[in-house]
Each structure stands twice: as C-alpha cells, then as structure tokens.
N, C-alpha and C positions, 0 to 999 in steps of 0.2 A: 228723131231728139234722142244726142247720146245716152246711157245710162252706163252708171260706173257699179262693178259687183267687190265685193270686198272677199279675199283668200286667207284665210286662215290657214291654222295647224300645218303649215309650210315646214320643210328640212330645211334647213338654213342653205346646205347647199341646191338648193332648187334656181335654177335661172330661169333670164327675161326671156332668153331663145327658149326652154321649155314651157312655158308657161303661154308665149304667144302662140307658141304650134298646138296645143292643147285648145286654148281658147278659141284658136283661125278654124276648128271643126265645127263650131256653133254659128260664125259668123263675120263680121269684118273687127278688127282689133284696134280702136283707135290711139289705145298707151297703153303699158305696162309700169306701173309705181311697183318696184318693191322696195320697202319701207326699210331703213338703215339707223342703226345709231348714232347720231350726232357726234360724237366723239370718235370711236373707233371707226365706223363707215363697215361694221359687219351689220349684216342681214339680221333682221329683226325676228323671222318667221310670218312675217303676213304681208300683200302688197294688197296694189287696187288696181284692176281693171277696166277700161276704159272701151264698153261695145256699141258699137256703132248707131243700135236703136233697142227699144224694150224686148222687142219681139226677141233680138239675138242675145242680151244678157239673160235673160227667163228661159232658153233652149240651152244655153252654157249652165244655168246653174242645175237644171232636171239631167242634164249628161253629166256633169264633173262633180256634184257635192258628194262627198265619201268616196271619189276616185283616189286611189292610192297611187301617190309621188315619193319615190325616194323614200317606200317602205314607209308613208305617214295619209291618213285619209284626209285628202281634204276638206276644209266647210267653205262653202263657196253660195252665198247669200249678194242680198242689192245691199249697198252700202249706205250706212244709215250717215244723215248731215252731221258734218262737226258738231257740236256741242261747244258752246261759248264757257271758256274756263274761267271760275273769278278769282281773281286777281289777291284778295284774300291777305290777309296779315295789316304792315303800315305801308305807306309811302314813303320815299326819301324825299319825297319834294310837297312835304305836309302844308298845306300853308298857315296852319294855327299851331307850326311847333314853337315854343318858349325857347328863349335863348338865357 
C-alpha cells in the first residue's frame, strides 16, 4: 500500500527531479508534488512524496530526514491526513437573511 511523506524546509530552488532522485534510493517513487503558491506559482518550500510502500517510506525517512539539500536540512516524516477547514464567518447564501 502506498505511503505519503511530507518534505519540509526545502530551498525554493529544489526541483522535482532532485527529490525523485534522492527518494528513489529508498524505493519506488510513485509521485512528487512540490507545493506552489496558487497565485504566483512560486514554490512554498515543501512537498509531498508518495512511495510505493510503507516500508520504503520508513526507509526514506531514516535515510533523508536531516540531510542537507541546497544548504537546508530537510524535514522528512509521514504526512498527516489533511484536516477539514472550518468555513467560519457568514455565508452569503444564508436562508435566514432578512431584506
């Protein structure tokens, strides 16, 4: 079963190819997703790597967490499930609205 890893503290210049090459030393890389700003498309300094198995993901964490890439020590750990965001504030489609 596939396992997703979080990779943080990346230099903005780190490429998908660099990450794929590093993580392939631990096993099969299914996907590399460098997170970018929605408006500027500039990298935000973190990524998600999907490995083909939990064992390979654990190996990658042990091999790569703390390794320096482009002058920055990577933080590599198991990705946590995305939390639901509360909408907060008023809805513009509020059925209780009075005119």
